[in-house]
N, C-alpha and C positions, 0 to 999 in steps of 0.2 A: 052542247058539244057532245059528239059521239066519241066514246073512248074506244078506239080500235087498236089492234096489235101494232099497226104501223105507227100510230101516234105514240104509243108507249115505247116503241123502239127509238123513235126520234127524241123523245124526252130523255130516255136513258143515254142516248148519244150526246146530247147537249150537256147533261149532268156529268158524264165521264170526262168531257173536255174541260168543263169548269173545275172539276176536281183536280185535273192535271195542273192547271194554272195555279190553283190554290196551294197544292202540295209542293210544287216546284218553288213557288214564292216563299212559302214557309221554310222549306229546306235551305234555300239560299240565305235567308235571314237568320236561321238558327245559329246562335252564338257558339263559338268554340274558343276557349281561352287556355293557352298553354297545352294544347293537344288534348283537352278534355271537354266534351260538350255537355257534361252533366255535373260539373263541379259547381261549388257555391258561386265562384266568380262568373261562370257562364250563365248560371241560372238567374243571376242578378244583373246581367249585362243589359244594355239599353233596349235590345230587341226582345227581351224576355218580359212577361210570358206571351207577348203578342205573336211571336213566330210560332210558338207551340200551339197557340189557339187557332192560328190560321191552318196549321197542319191538322189539328183535330177536326175542324170544320171540313177541310178538304177530304179527310178520311171518311167522315160520315157521309158526305155527298157521294164519294166513290163507292161505298158499301151499298148505298141506295141504288146507284146506277148499275152496278155490276150484274145483278141477275138479268136485267133486260138486255145488257150487252151480250152476256153469255147465251141467252135464249136465241139471239139472232144467229149465232154460229153453232148452236147445240146439235142440230141435225147432222152436220158434217163432222163435228168433233168426236162423236161417238161416245162409247162407254168410258174409254180412257180419259177423254176430255172432261166428262162429267165428274169422274173421281178426282182428277187434278183440280178442277174448278172448286168443288165442294171443300177439298182440303185447303186450297188457297184462301177461299172466302172465310172459313172458320178460323184458320190460323191468323189471318189478317185482323179479324175482329178481336180475337183474344190477345194479340200482341200489341197492335198499333193503338187501338182504342184505350186499353188499360195503360199502356206506356205514356201516351200523350196526356191522358187525364191526370195521371199521377204527377207527371212532370209539370204540367201547367197549374194544377190546383193544390198539390201537396208539397212536392220538392221545392217549388218556387217559394212557398210560404216558409218552409224550413230554412232555405238559403237566405231569405230576407230578414230573418230574426237572428242576430248574433248569438243569442242564448241557445238557439236550436240548430244552428248551422252544422255543429259537430255531429249531428245525427245522420247527415248525408254520407252514404258509403263512399269510400275513396276509390272504389273500383268502377264508379260510374253507373251503378245499378239503380240509382235514383231513390230507392227506399229499402230500409233494412228489414226485409221480409223474405224468408226462405221460399214461401209459396209463390210470391210475386216473381222472384228471380227464376224459379224453376219453370213457371209458365212462360216467361219471356224466353228462356233458353230453349225449351222443348218445342214450343209452337213457333218460335222464331226460325228454328231449323226446318220445321215442317213447311213453313211459308216459303223459304228459299228453295227447297226441293220441289215443292208443288209449282212454283213459278217456272222453274226449269222444265218440269214435266209438261206443263200446259203449253209452253213455248214449243217444245219438241212435237207435241201432238198437233199443234196448229201447222207446223211445217210439214209433217207427214201427211196430214189429211187435206192440206191446202184449203182449209176452211176460210182462210184469209191469205193474202199474198205472203209468201214465205219470209220476207224480210221482217214482217211484224212478229212472227213467231220467233225468229232469230234474235231480235232485240229483246223480247220477253225472256228468252232463255239466258241470254247474256246478262240481263238484269239480275237473274237469280244467281248466276255464277259470281258476278261482281259482289253481291251481298255476302257470299260465303268468304270471300277474301278479307282478311283483317287489315283494312286500309288505315294508315295513320290519319287521325282526325285533324282537319284543317278547316278554317272558316270558308263557307261557300262550297268547297269541294266535297265535303262529307254529304251535305244535303243533295248536291248534284248527283253524286254516285248512287245514292239510295233512291231518289225520286225520279230521275230522268228516264232511265230505260223502261221501268214498269209503267210509269204514267204515260210515256210516249206511245208504247205499244197499245195500251187500252184506248188512248185518245185517237190513235190512227184507226182503230176499229170503229170508233164513234164517227169519224169522218166518212168511212165507208158506208155506214148506216145512213147518214144524212144524204150522201150522194145517191143512194138507192131509194131515197124517199121513205125509208123505214120498211121497204119491201124486200123480201128475200126471194131471189129467183130460184125456185126449186127445180126447174127444168134441167139444171146443170148437175144435179146430184146423181150419183151412179144409179141408185135404185129407180128414180123417176126416168132417167135416160133409157135404161134397159126396158122399162115398161112401155115407154113411148115407141121404141123401135119394134117391140113385139106387136103392138097394136097396128103398126103401119105395114106389117108383113102380110 
């Protein structure tokens, strides 16, 4: 098998679609009890820690796929798109991976042991660590803002159909709003817009066979017209 850029684009596209399905499934299954998704009761509900594990796997697959997905739109997204993507990728890695790993493997174990359940913070921060909470807060905000920024860049540059960028930006705005936690709804609000936007780009890649038509970019178009004169 010859590993070509088109093949890597297609693999990234399939992976980002699979990640969307996994994250949406995990988000819908994530338990919320009495308005708290990280309480001892939620962490010991029947879908825990399986929902968190599905989300963790989906996030890993998403992080593997995102560089290829971005590379497909990089030429049109420009410098602003690159900055927004790097910020998004780094903040997603620092927040989502650490959050889900702690929730599935640490907080779940604490909640499952009556002698240790009291160690769980009542504010839903999962683990009594100042550094952990600070990272989640700072990079969580960076993630939301970069998601909005990347969505705006995609709309302005038309690297993809504008509705995809709009959904991505809306996803960032929705995450900033402190929604009441509710079963199914919380996961839907967090996972649907972002995942749908990236999965839609994945579909575009597959429909193009992994090839990016450069003849429609402004630079190449100008060059082609100059040569024809």
